[in-house]
Legacy VTK file of the C-alpha trace (Angstrom):
# vtk DataFile Version 3.0
C-alpha trace
ASCII
DATASET POLYDATA
POINTS 607 float
73.163 117.512 112.386
73.548 119.755 109.591
77.202 120.927 111.230
78.020 116.873 111.951
76.888 116.357 108.404
79.385 119.502 107.021
82.421 118.465 109.219
81.787 114.918 107.855
81.919 115.919 104.452
84.675 117.576 104.495
86.597 115.113 106.021
85.328 112.411 103.447
86.191 114.758 100.625
89.680 116.264 101.733
91.015 114.725 104.430
90.687 110.989 104.737
92.714 108.712 102.847
91.216 105.654 100.790
90.687 102.274 102.266
91.905 98.764 100.968
88.309 97.957 101.030
87.185 101.239 98.784
89.563 100.703 96.132
87.952 96.742 95.833
84.351 98.152 95.750
85.250 100.493 93.413
86.776 98.022 90.578
84.358 95.884 90.936
81.695 98.017 90.276
83.592 100.037 87.504
83.839 96.448 86.082
80.148 95.729 86.290
79.622 99.062 84.737
82.090 97.454 81.499
79.302 94.706 81.160
81.340 92.262 83.202
79.514 89.222 85.124
81.080 89.144 88.903
82.638 85.724 89.727
82.433 84.675 86.361
84.343 87.362 84.315
86.681 89.004 87.715
87.006 87.449 90.901
85.582 88.418 94.254
84.199 87.005 97.440
81.829 89.842 98.470
78.169 90.029 97.643
77.179 92.007 94.593
73.908 94.589 94.727
75.837 97.466 95.767
78.052 97.054 92.676
74.792 97.059 90.845
73.528 99.911 92.438
76.417 102.483 91.944
77.359 100.871 88.198
75.969 103.798 86.315
77.607 106.226 89.219
81.025 104.650 87.991
80.360 104.717 84.288
80.310 108.613 85.092
83.647 109.168 86.822
87.009 108.128 84.335
90.125 109.776 86.793
93.130 107.754 86.842
92.900 108.762 91.082
91.566 109.382 94.335
88.749 111.360 93.234
86.921 108.444 91.209
86.478 106.525 94.608
85.659 110.194 96.771
82.928 110.433 94.159
81.262 107.232 95.235
81.461 108.340 98.630
79.565 111.534 98.006
76.691 109.399 95.705
76.736 106.880 98.987
75.777 109.992 101.469
72.887 110.030 99.582
72.124 106.201 100.759
72.870 107.215 104.018
70.638 110.397 103.900
67.300 107.468 103.061
68.150 105.268 106.022
68.482 107.534 108.801
65.720 108.743 107.596
63.862 105.213 107.484
65.665 104.831 111.525
63.802 108.291 111.714
60.142 106.760 110.765
61.461 102.868 112.380
61.918 104.737 115.863
58.846 106.950 115.410
56.634 103.582 114.917
58.411 102.133 118.061
56.748 105.442 120.238
59.411 107.615 120.531
59.335 111.429 120.289
60.885 113.419 117.472
63.462 114.645 119.658
64.348 111.946 121.407
65.186 110.092 118.203
67.008 113.033 116.401
69.299 113.301 119.406
69.663 109.542 119.050
70.988 110.362 115.534
73.046 113.224 115.916
74.478 110.979 118.715
75.509 108.836 115.558
76.520 111.638 113.046
78.968 112.937 115.597
80.514 109.204 116.355
83.838 108.813 114.915
83.918 104.913 115.142
80.736 104.819 112.921
81.472 107.673 110.390
85.152 106.827 109.307
83.249 103.354 108.321
80.325 105.129 107.121
81.749 108.134 104.533
83.968 104.812 103.177
81.964 103.405 99.662
81.638 99.859 100.883
79.376 97.293 100.944
78.025 97.608 104.276
76.321 100.476 103.737
73.819 99.079 101.488
73.289 96.272 104.128
73.125 98.476 106.489
69.818 100.333 105.173
68.339 97.573 103.681
68.329 95.670 107.262
66.858 99.153 108.748
64.169 98.910 106.010
63.638 95.093 107.001
62.865 96.330 110.657
60.586 99.126 109.792
58.606 96.593 107.318
58.896 93.914 110.438
56.666 95.593 112.611
53.650 94.486 110.734
54.887 91.200 109.912
52.587 89.135 112.026
50.039 91.162 111.015
49.825 91.245 107.496
51.580 88.503 105.074
52.548 90.980 102.213
54.505 93.264 105.111
56.133 89.910 106.131
57.037 89.250 102.384
58.305 92.231 101.358
60.348 92.166 105.011
62.124 89.006 103.490
62.851 90.555 100.279
64.408 93.093 101.963
66.225 90.986 104.110
67.534 88.526 101.332
68.421 91.934 99.232
70.463 92.929 102.283
72.706 89.776 101.868
73.042 90.380 98.491
74.728 93.241 99.335
76.401 92.252 102.211
77.048 88.757 103.295
78.322 89.212 106.309
75.383 90.013 107.793
73.647 86.836 106.996
73.794 84.854 110.288
71.978 88.430 111.612
69.377 88.482 108.701
68.857 84.572 109.173
67.990 85.251 113.454
65.888 87.863 112.314
63.752 85.642 110.199
63.493 82.953 112.986
62.620 85.097 115.817
59.885 87.043 113.654
58.354 83.147 113.613
58.160 82.748 117.422
57.206 85.653 118.707
53.791 87.675 117.869
55.323 91.024 118.849
52.143 93.348 118.354
50.278 91.071 120.327
53.425 90.816 122.892
53.109 87.231 123.192
55.317 84.092 122.355
54.464 81.886 120.118
54.499 82.855 116.344
51.921 83.883 113.553
51.256 82.145 110.295
51.905 85.204 108.777
55.451 85.667 109.597
56.319 83.098 107.196
55.906 85.351 104.711
59.089 86.185 105.603
60.516 83.204 104.058
58.198 82.989 100.745
59.449 86.872 100.323
63.200 85.733 101.105
62.761 82.939 98.633
61.314 84.730 95.834
64.255 87.196 95.902
66.808 84.186 95.785
65.105 82.727 93.333
65.101 85.436 90.976
68.864 86.305 91.427
69.390 82.966 91.489
67.932 83.627 87.392
70.487 85.405 86.993
72.830 83.781 88.320
72.150 80.925 86.155
71.387 82.742 82.804
75.095 84.232 82.925
76.519 81.338 83.653
78.197 82.499 86.708
76.213 80.318 89.363
79.004 77.765 89.681
81.424 80.417 90.691
79.587 82.214 92.660
78.725 79.246 94.808
82.806 78.757 95.029
83.319 82.478 95.468
81.093 83.416 97.794
80.323 79.885 99.865
83.155 77.459 99.370
86.239 80.020 99.387
84.687 82.403 102.005
84.255 78.741 104.451
87.641 77.409 103.868
89.302 81.133 103.946
87.931 81.635 107.721
88.185 77.658 108.566
92.177 78.481 107.364
93.055 82.161 108.488
94.502 82.453 112.194
93.072 85.334 113.900
94.131 87.640 116.620
93.147 87.660 119.624
91.586 89.689 122.243
90.211 91.499 119.264
86.563 92.206 119.929
88.151 93.486 123.536
90.401 95.869 121.719
87.861 97.375 119.693
85.592 97.426 123.073
88.308 100.087 124.475
88.973 102.209 120.996
86.032 104.838 121.871
87.848 105.277 125.259
91.395 106.539 123.520
92.933 103.312 123.990
95.032 101.882 120.736
96.358 98.597 121.018
96.937 97.683 117.774
100.909 98.309 118.124
100.684 101.670 117.979
103.278 103.943 119.658
101.069 105.425 122.028
99.042 103.316 123.603
96.761 106.017 125.032
95.618 109.615 123.275
93.188 111.531 125.244
92.299 113.309 122.299
91.352 109.976 120.664
88.412 109.928 122.758
84.828 109.174 121.320
82.563 110.633 123.205
79.652 110.238 121.149
80.106 106.284 120.541
80.611 106.049 124.550
77.542 107.452 124.821
75.657 104.948 122.427
77.033 101.819 123.865
76.836 103.233 127.607
72.913 104.844 127.129
71.883 101.910 124.617
73.267 99.194 127.056
70.930 100.530 129.954
68.268 100.552 127.102
68.782 97.139 126.615
68.905 95.878 129.945
65.721 97.491 131.063
63.629 96.502 127.754
64.901 92.530 128.740
64.448 92.205 132.419
60.973 94.325 132.100
59.020 92.765 128.431
60.788 89.111 128.447
57.305 87.747 129.497
55.351 89.961 126.957
57.748 90.225 124.437
57.349 93.503 122.144
58.942 95.029 119.633
61.726 96.321 121.611
62.788 92.942 123.156
62.659 91.208 119.385
65.316 94.365 119.020
67.073 93.855 122.171
67.470 90.066 121.727
68.978 90.762 117.847
70.994 93.087 119.081
72.877 90.314 121.341
72.617 88.048 118.878
74.479 91.079 116.349
77.225 91.198 118.922
78.140 87.772 119.669
78.022 87.326 115.701
80.936 90.014 115.791
82.996 88.842 118.652
83.266 85.553 116.942
84.647 86.811 114.098
88.452 86.247 113.962
89.240 89.671 111.713
87.149 92.820 113.167
87.538 95.815 112.294
85.654 99.185 112.937
83.051 99.253 109.934
81.516 95.900 111.309
80.201 98.003 114.317
77.628 99.810 112.284
75.006 97.283 112.662
75.473 97.136 116.117
74.718 101.629 116.413
72.465 101.618 114.187
70.473 99.044 116.088
71.373 100.577 119.264
69.437 104.032 118.382
66.241 103.199 119.724
67.323 102.251 123.160
69.218 105.321 123.220
66.155 107.368 122.237
64.208 105.748 124.719
66.336 106.225 127.588
67.094 109.960 126.392
63.423 110.413 126.554
62.749 108.510 129.445
65.418 110.623 131.497
65.152 113.944 130.211
61.207 114.026 130.299
60.952 112.203 133.555
63.705 114.924 135.255
62.927 117.450 133.081
66.282 117.537 131.750
66.435 118.400 128.189
68.941 121.212 128.768
71.699 118.352 129.824
70.624 116.804 126.453
71.061 119.854 124.838
74.427 120.070 126.415
75.698 116.467 125.798
74.491 116.996 121.998
76.903 120.253 121.616
80.039 119.043 123.408
80.200 115.871 121.548
79.144 117.992 117.883
82.086 120.289 119.140
84.353 116.868 119.358
83.016 115.850 115.833
84.164 119.230 114.481
87.642 118.652 116.293
87.897 115.008 115.314
86.846 115.539 111.420
88.709 118.663 110.533
91.598 118.553 112.363
92.586 114.705 113.056
92.578 114.278 108.634
95.542 111.902 107.206
95.112 114.560 104.024
99.144 113.745 102.982
98.140 110.276 102.894
95.988 111.136 100.521
97.443 113.247 97.956
100.157 110.232 97.990
97.933 107.867 97.583
96.556 110.223 94.339
99.372 110.501 92.869
101.030 106.672 92.943
97.496 106.116 90.836
97.779 108.558 88.797
101.584 107.825 88.153
101.205 104.181 86.900
98.191 105.638 84.748
100.642 107.984 83.290
104.016 105.574 83.107
102.066 102.272 81.732
100.539 101.639 78.325
96.419 101.531 78.519
97.304 98.117 77.557
99.218 97.098 80.515
98.532 94.860 83.877
99.452 95.626 87.215
99.997 93.305 90.016
99.422 94.947 93.483
97.324 93.406 96.729
94.623 96.011 96.376
93.947 97.006 92.578
94.667 100.938 92.992
95.374 101.025 88.982
92.103 101.681 88.423
92.369 101.890 84.522
94.461 98.800 84.372
93.992 95.161 83.807
95.060 93.122 87.198
98.282 91.231 86.099
97.263 87.798 88.530
93.539 86.749 88.794
93.647 87.253 92.712
93.859 90.626 91.991
93.445 91.751 95.474
95.302 90.073 98.429
92.874 90.015 101.848
95.230 87.432 104.158
92.946 84.752 103.492
94.129 84.281 99.715
97.386 83.189 100.933
96.266 80.611 103.203
93.824 79.189 99.859
97.141 79.397 97.852
98.329 77.527 100.562
95.847 74.684 100.656
95.732 74.331 97.547
92.374 76.155 96.314
94.269 78.687 94.415
96.382 78.635 91.677
99.696 80.422 92.465
100.899 83.547 90.593
104.531 82.355 89.460
107.957 83.510 88.402
107.216 81.965 84.786
103.633 83.341 84.989
105.441 86.404 85.530
107.906 86.576 82.795
105.739 84.765 80.301
103.434 87.951 80.465
105.299 90.428 82.362
102.939 93.531 84.495
103.574 97.152 83.382
104.271 97.749 87.537
104.509 96.330 89.928
103.108 98.243 92.764
103.751 97.413 96.659
101.306 97.941 99.496
101.420 96.102 102.557
99.690 93.477 101.286
101.549 93.217 98.512
104.607 93.235 100.800
103.425 90.265 102.829
102.644 88.706 99.538
106.245 88.944 98.301
107.916 87.959 101.655
105.922 84.299 101.872
106.769 83.949 98.037
110.467 84.369 98.070
111.490 83.025 94.093
108.366 85.821 93.096
110.291 88.596 95.043
113.534 87.215 93.795
112.274 87.148 90.150
110.643 90.515 90.702
113.575 92.868 92.113
115.753 91.547 89.415
113.160 92.521 86.225
111.729 95.703 88.523
113.371 99.038 90.074
111.564 101.349 92.489
110.580 104.738 90.337
109.020 105.636 93.949
108.995 104.057 96.835
106.137 101.383 96.262
105.641 102.246 92.402
107.811 99.337 90.484
108.381 99.763 86.815
110.240 97.560 84.350
114.176 97.819 85.193
116.984 95.632 85.749
119.523 95.338 88.299
121.983 92.927 89.322
125.333 93.638 91.979
128.873 92.478 90.183
131.627 91.331 92.041
134.344 89.243 90.880
132.429 86.350 92.598
129.379 86.997 90.805
130.808 88.305 87.824
127.533 87.517 85.401
123.544 88.160 85.701
120.634 87.379 83.043
117.608 89.279 82.765
113.839 88.844 80.714
112.666 92.176 79.732
109.505 92.749 80.795
108.917 95.725 78.491
109.666 96.816 75.022
111.945 100.379 74.884
114.806 102.355 74.948
116.886 101.644 78.424
119.901 103.594 79.836
122.812 101.843 81.756
124.148 103.210 84.500
126.344 101.819 86.593
129.282 102.337 89.174
131.072 100.934 92.497
128.879 103.374 94.998
126.092 102.258 93.114
126.803 98.265 94.450
126.418 100.292 97.943
122.601 100.605 97.496
120.910 99.109 99.777
118.440 97.688 97.136
120.173 94.673 96.406
120.634 93.931 100.382
116.936 94.026 101.484
115.089 95.276 97.722
111.667 94.925 99.195
112.391 96.730 102.292
113.645 99.559 100.745
111.493 99.137 97.694
108.193 98.991 99.786
109.104 101.678 103.032
110.550 105.034 103.343
113.920 105.374 104.037
116.571 108.200 103.905
118.974 108.452 102.141
118.264 106.050 99.060
116.880 107.917 96.258
119.122 108.255 93.302
119.348 111.128 90.691
120.103 108.982 87.380
123.085 111.642 86.427
126.602 111.886 86.620
127.521 108.064 85.904
130.218 107.074 83.913
129.721 106.102 80.100
128.696 102.459 80.212
130.358 101.925 76.975
133.899 102.582 79.229
132.888 100.286 81.786
134.451 96.859 81.822
131.276 94.775 81.141
130.186 92.639 77.717
126.456 92.707 77.311
124.436 90.020 75.260
120.910 89.651 73.947
119.501 86.525 73.198
123.051 84.995 73.227
124.281 87.231 70.828
127.331 89.659 72.142
126.668 93.108 71.089
129.268 95.962 71.461
129.657 98.231 74.020
127.060 101.221 74.559
125.610 103.411 76.591
121.733 102.788 75.702
119.457 99.327 74.556
117.096 99.046 72.546
114.894 96.038 74.091
111.920 94.006 73.330
109.466 92.502 75.673
111.305 88.877 76.555
114.515 89.140 75.114
117.227 87.703 77.203
119.961 90.348 78.482
123.138 89.423 79.772
125.854 90.790 81.335
129.368 89.682 82.233
131.698 92.022 84.731
135.369 91.629 84.239
136.611 94.113 86.865
137.934 94.105 90.063
135.953 95.588 92.073
132.161 95.506 92.448
129.958 97.058 90.405
126.042 97.861 90.767
124.298 97.925 87.355
120.631 99.241 86.522
119.415 99.590 83.271
116.266 101.701 83.561
113.918 103.435 80.928
115.862 106.323 79.138
111.969 108.289 80.543
113.350 107.361 84.184
115.448 110.154 85.293
114.993 108.843 89.079
114.690 105.992 91.469
113.711 105.647 95.129
111.721 108.960 95.350
110.217 108.693 98.665
106.690 109.819 99.803
106.756 113.034 102.335
107.853 111.573 106.503
104.851 110.236 107.742
103.172 109.360 104.747
102.994 105.787 103.409
100.762 104.609 100.547
98.224 102.246 103.045
97.573 105.284 105.499
99.568 102.768 108.319
100.136 106.188 110.766
98.001 107.076 113.254
96.544 110.348 112.904
97.727 113.205 114.204
96.251 115.996 115.807
96.954 119.211 113.082
95.686 122.002 111.285
94.865 120.454 107.869
96.412 121.243 104.549
93.876 121.614 101.872
LINES 1 608
607 0 1 2 3 4 5 6 7 8 9 10 11 12 13 14 15 16 17 18 19 20 21 22 23 24 25 26 27 28 29 30 31 32 33 34 35 36 37 38 39 40 41 42 43 44 45 46 47 48 49 50 51 52 53 54 55 56 57 58 59 60 61 62 63 64 65 66 67 68 69 70 71 72 73 74 75 76 77 78 79 80 81 82 83 84 85 86 87 88 89 90 91 92 93 94 95 96 97 98 99 100 101 102 103 104 105 106 107 108 109 110 111 112 113 114 115 116 117 118 119 120 121 122 123 124 125 126 127 128 129 130 131 132 133 134 135 136 137 138 139 140 141 142 143 144 145 146 147 148 149 150 151 152 153 154 155 156 157 158 159 160 161 162 163 164 165 166 167 168 169 170 171 172 173 174 175 176 177 178 179 180 181 182 183 184 185 186 187 188 189 190 191 192 193 194 195 196 197 198 199 200 201 202 203 204 205 206 207 208 209 210 211 212 213 214 215 216 217 218 219 220 221 222 223 224 225 226 227 228 229 230 231 232 233 234 235 236 237 238 239 240 241 242 243 244 245 246 247 248 249 250 251 252 253 254 255 256 257 258 259 260 261 262 263 264 265 266 267 268 269 270 271 272 273 274 275 276 277 278 279 280 281 282 283 284 285 286 287 288 289 290 291 292 293 294 295 296 297 298 299 300 301 302 303 304 305 306 307 308 309 310 311 312 313 314 315 316 317 318 319 320 321 322 323 324 325 326 327 328 329 330 331 332 333 334 335 336 337 338 339 340 341 342 343 344 345 346 347 348 349 350 351 352 353 354 355 356 357 358 359 360 361 362 363 364 365 366 367 368 369 370 371 372 373 374 375 376 377 378 379 380 381 382 383 384 385 386 387 388 389 390 391 392 393 394 395 396 397 398 399 400 401 402 403 404 405 406 407 408 409 410 411 412 413 414 415 416 417 418 419 420 421 422 423 424 425 426 427 428 429 430 431 432 433 434 435 436 437 438 439 440 441 442 443 444 445 446 447 448 449 450 451 452 453 454 455 456 457 458 459 460 461 462 463 464 465 466 467 468 469 470 471 472 473 474 475 476 477 478 479 480 481 482 483 484 485 486 487 488 489 490 491 492 493 494 495 496 497 498 499 500 501 502 503 504 505 506 507 508 509 510 511 512 513 514 515 516 517 518 519 520 521 522 523 524 525 526 527 528 529 530 531 532 533 534 535 536 537 538 539 540 541 542 543 544 545 546 547 548 549 550 551 552 553 554 555 556 557 558 559 560 561 562 563 564 565 566 567 568 569 570 571 572 573 574 575 576 577 578 579 580 581 582 583 584 585 586 587 588 589 590 591 592 593 594 595 596 597 598 599 600 601 602 603 604 605 606
């Protein structure tokens, strides 16, 4: 267990790139640490308990880069320690030996499917830990009203940590009301009504907070109305659940070049699901007439899996709660098989094998270059934009800058809700009225601009890629005798240099700006030197309609209108760039992307 945990700590610190959700959850936590009220002061559609819990931690980190999120990952490690301790106590109360339950927990720590999500800073962690605590308290719910009320309160807190657990939480509360597992009979105990009483008390306390902060209406709208219609309008993928069921076997059916890779085989996950499924079947077939806590858990697990299978979008971290609830069945089968046959040596061999695979997967399959590139973009946007500037992107990469659009991260459902009229659009007029200091073209932003061509046309005139994925204020146009004029609205005050040439007119930016400004491409980088003096070119300039004499640089103020007219006979590419910028279209290393979208490959890590 110590080796498995140490390997994953190396992974979370140095080798695992930032996930979109981690950026979102860090920013929500950081805003709460500054006194902002969720839903009233910033838009969100997740429940906020984890952000309140970790707000003091967020207040201690001031990094503009990946280190801020990695600090939250480390703070969350202690929550997982508490969660696994609760799981061990819970299994001990269910009657399992120390070796059996520790073996099950070790399998969990060696599962890549579980740990890749568990090391990330996300709301699923607190929700899972609280649900485990509720299951521990529910062991006495049919005998003690007080314990039932405590369990109900914790279940409600789990929903405030992760709304996605709502169906499972509701099923748990209803099941414990119709079964008396300690007596192993059907028919609920009135003491179990404490579950509903405890949940109602915690919900009432939370409601008082939202009412007192004048955020109740916004919270209801964001958490219920928008999520409901967003799910109804979204178009989920086909056979998504099936794709994830074959994921631990090494199959990647999500568009990667290789559909199967033996090095991606995840034996610990396969063992958890296979052994746990055998244990569940055994419990359901032998204890249906005398339902005990294991039977209740098996019933809840079936409902849990069905709820996930019905979701339109499924990701690896959705299986965290499934694998945690599978632990007692894994412990049960390990103890039964090994004790009966005296095969603890075989169990030890299995654990050694999965531990070795875990060390390999944790250390030799990292994406540290993607993590470094993410950090570089985050630090660049902080360095190259003013502290009071805004940034327009789809994830929230600029940790220390305000968002340009109220919908400050752009999951697919935002596009559906905007199209339905529930969300106000972000129009070129809004962008021109309050120009962002930068545009970051992550995958979500590429999709957003692709379905908003008017916004794309405006942004690609007023911004230029300092590096792929990071666009800064800069004016560009391709001028020809047939289209000799261009006009821009200056997005940022400053001193600008005019770079223009016939060769520049052939740059692919002018033909496909979204493609070549967002994705790596060879031979597109521009070193801004060696251009002919702009004052010698056949160009005439106007600022706010007033002609100005030929010059090489322009001193411009935000919102000024700059016009140019071309008087030549051959095409001319024009780029008006801040004088501090000496290169454009800078590329990430080969195979690296801001979204870390590439499949992990086996290699020796470069720390």
